[in-house]
C-alpha positions in Angstrom: 123.4 270.5 118.1 123.8 267.1 116.4 123.6 265.3 119.8 120.4 267.2 120.6 118.9 266.3 117.2 119.7 262.6 117.8 118.3 262.7 121.3 115.1 264.4 120.0 114.8 261.8 117.2 115.2 259.0 119.6 112.6 260.4 121.9 110.2 260.7 119.0 110.8 257.1 118.0 110.2 255.9 121.5 107.0 257.9 121.6 105.8 256.4 118.4 106.6 252.9 119.6 104.7 253.5 122.8 101.7 254.8 120.8 101.7 251.8 118.6 101.9 249.5 121.5 99.0 251.3 123.2 97.0 251.2 120.0 97.6 247.4 119.8 96.5 247.0 123.4 93.4 249.0 122.8 92.5 246.9 119.8 92.5 243.6 121.8 89.3 241.7 121.5 86.8 242.1 124.4 83.6 240.3 125.1 80.6 242.6 124.9 82.3 244.9 122.4 82.3 244.9 118.6 84.3 242.0 117.3 87.6 243.1 115.6 87.0 243.8 111.9 88.8 241.6 109.4 89.0 240.8 105.8 90.3 237.4 104.7 90.5 235.1 101.7 89.2 231.6 101.7 90.5 228.5 99.8 88.4 229.4 96.7 89.8 232.9 96.5 86.6 234.5 97.9 87.1 237.5 100.1 85.3 237.5 103.5 84.7 240.7 105.4 83.2 240.6 108.9 81.1 243.7 108.2 79.4 241.9 105.4 78.2 239.2 107.8 76.2 241.6 110.0 72.8 240.1 110.7 74.3 236.6 110.9 76.0 235.0 113.9 79.6 233.9 113.3 81.9 231.3 114.8 85.7 231.6 114.3 87.8 228.4 114.8 91.6 228.6 114.8 92.9 225.3 113.5 96.2 223.4 112.7 95.7 219.9 111.4 99.0 218.7 112.8 98.2 219.8 116.4 97.2 216.9 118.6 94.6 218.9 120.3 93.0 219.6 117.0 93.4 216.0 115.9 91.4 215.0 119.1 88.4 217.1 118.1 88.4 216.0 114.5 89.2 212.3 114.9 86.4 212.1 117.4 84.0 213.9 115.1 83.4 216.5 117.7 84.4 219.5 115.7 82.5 218.3 112.6 79.3 217.8 114.7 79.6 221.3 116.2 80.2 222.8 112.7 77.1 221.1 111.4 75.0 222.2 114.4 76.1 225.7 114.1 75.6 226.1 110.3 72.2 224.4 110.5 71.3 227.0 113.2 72.2 229.8 110.8 75.8 230.5 111.8 78.6 231.3 109.4 81.5 229.1 110.6 85.0 230.2 109.5 87.9 228.0 110.2 91.1 230.1 110.2 94.6 228.8 109.5 97.2 231.3 110.7 100.3 229.1 110.4 103.1 231.0 108.6 104.8 229.5 105.6 107.3 226.9 106.8 105.6 226.5 110.1 103.5 223.5 111.4 100.0 223.6 110.0 100.7 225.8 107.0 98.8 224.5 104.0 97.9 225.6 100.5 94.3 226.2 99.5 94.2 222.7 97.8 95.6 221.0 100.9 93.1 222.8 103.1 90.2 221.6 100.9 91.6 218.1 100.9 91.6 218.1 104.7 88.1 219.4 104.8 86.9 216.6 102.5 88.9 213.8 104.1 87.7 214.7 107.6 84.1 215.4 106.7 84.4 218.9 108.1 81.6 221.3 107.5 82.8 224.9 108.0 81.2 227.6 105.9 84.7 228.4 104.6 88.3 228.0 105.5 90.3 231.3 105.7 94.0 231.3 104.9 95.8 233.8 107.1 99.5 233.0 106.5 100.6 236.5 107.6 98.6 236.1 110.9 96.7 239.4 110.5 93.3 237.9 111.5 94.8 235.8 114.2 96.7 238.7 115.8 93.6 241.0 115.6 91.8 238.4 117.7 94.7 237.5 120.0 94.3 233.9 118.9 96.8 231.9 120.9 96.0 228.2 120.5 94.6 225.7 118.1 91.8 225.4 118.7 90.8 228.8 119.9 87.1 229.6 119.5 85.2 232.9 119.1 81.4 233.5 118.9 80.1 236.7 117.4 76.4 237.5 117.6 74.3 238.8 114.7 74.9 242.4 115.7 78.7 241.9 115.4 79.4 241.8 119.1 81.9 239.3 120.4 80.0 237.2 123.0 82.4 234.3 123.6 86.1 233.6 123.4 88.2 230.8 124.7 88.5 227.0 124.7 86.2 224.6 122.9 85.5 222.8 126.2 86.7 222.2 129.7 88.9 219.2 129.0 92.4 220.5 128.0 93.8 217.2 126.9 94.7 215.4 123.7 92.7 212.3 124.8 89.8 211.5 122.5 88.0 209.8 125.4 87.7 213.2 127.1 85.4 214.5 124.4 82.5 212.6 125.8 81.2 214.3 128.9 83.1 217.5 128.4 81.3 220.8 128.9 81.4 222.3 125.4 81.6 226.1 125.8 80.7 226.9 122.2 77.6 224.8 122.3 76.6 226.5 125.6 77.1 229.9 124.1 74.9 229.0 121.1 72.2 227.7 123.5 72.3 231.0 125.5 72.0 233.1 122.3 69.1 230.9 121.0 67.3 231.5 124.3 67.8 235.3 124.0 70.1 235.3 127.0 73.6 236.7 127.6 76.3 234.0 127.3 76.9 232.8 130.9 80.5 231.6 130.3 81.7 234.3 128.0 85.5 233.9 128.5 87.4 230.7 129.2 90.9 229.6 129.0 91.9 228.4 125.5 94.0 225.3 125.2 95.9 223.5 122.5 99.1 224.1 120.5 100.4 227.6 120.1 99.4 229.4 116.8 102.4 229.1 114.6 102.8 232.8 113.5 
């Protein structure tokens, strides 16, 4: 009887695990579908909820200041220029830091603000995601990893920032910037032509 109970309990546990895995897979972000909901806190303590941004296009940028791929785009001024273009066009730009405490790229709110100021960065806000909840909801794998959400809350682009997966600053010039292309397509009232690309960079340090 006891053996049967143990077997039954094990089977139930296995079923629960399978269901959780299936649920996680079903929640994976998909272009053309509603962007995964999230709530996050920025460096000022303000809470951001994706649902509250409905009516405004959004760009999510996963970042880690110690990652050489991120350094490439900030030292060249490429990321800052893109941030300014986007916010001037009406986008809400959220830079997300999902590095866990003790891992590369983890920063306090004060450190994140200092980085924003020293680099002349221009995001709307920097979200601190030390538990990785937002990053995992979006399947963010690299820094940078970019996502574009239209004003209706639909995920319309996810992938790399451009087509030059190197750490060489010289490669910024002449690169095909996928985020800029997505913004141009949306501005023209068209579907994003290159909606999914391969992200490149350092792994997100969950």
